[in-house]
Structures are given as structure tokens and as C-alpha cells.
N, C-alpha and C positions, 0 to 999 in steps of 0.2 A: 483581529484576524491575522494569521501569519502572512508574511510577505511572500513566501514560496510554499506552494502545495505540491507534494511529490507523490509518486507511486512507487511501490516496490513490486517487482515481478519475481515470484518464487515464494512458496509456502513452507519450505523446509528450513533446516537449521540456518543456512546462509541468509535466506530471506529475513528470518527473525533477527539475526545479528545485524543486518543492514537497518532494519526498522529501529532497533535499539540505538544504533549509532546515530541515525538521522534525528532521532528525538532529542539528542544532546546538542544539536546545532540550533542556536538561537534563530528565530524567525522561520523555522521550517516545520511544516505539518505533514505527517504521513497520512494522506487522505484516502488512499485506496491500496489494496493488496490484490495482485492478479496471480492466479494459479492455473493449474491444468484443468480444473473443473469449477463450476460455480459452488458446488458443495465444499470442496477442499478450501477454496478461497474464503468462503463465508465462515467456515469453522476456524481457520487460521486468523482471520480478521477479528473474530469475536475473542479468541484466545489472546490476541495481542492488543486488543482495545482500539482497533481501527474501524472507523465508521463504515467504510465500503469494502466490498470484496467482489471480484468477478473472475469467471473462468475464461474470459476472452480479453487478452492483452490489447487487442485493437480498440476496445472501448476506452481504454486508458489513453492510448495514443490520440484518439479523436476528441478527448475532453480538453477544451481550451483552458480550463481552470488549473490543469496540471502542468507544472513547469518542466 
């Protein structure tokens, strides 16, 4: 298991760029993607190969497993 689990907020171009950059950092896992709606977040997380997606960034902030 990676040492650091992170989330990215944003499903557009910048969010995808951040996901790709974070994947290059050893020991980091992009665990969830937050967007403006559940549907957009799920679609983007599937496209980017991320396990979780949510339309409510507060869920991410409340998740103790996310650094």
C-alpha cells in the first residue's frame, strides 16, 4: 500500500494533469477524484483509472485515509 493517499479536486484538463503528475511520485496513490457532480466525478475517475469519485469535496476532506 502506498505511503500517501491523495485526492484531486477537479475533473477537467488541470485535474487530469495533476493526476498524471502525482502518479509519477513514488509512494503516492491518487485514491479519489472530486468533481462538481457525482456523475462527472465517476466518469472522470473511470477514464483516469481512479478507484473513487465523488461530487462532494467535503467527503474527501472528512476521509482520514487521505493525506
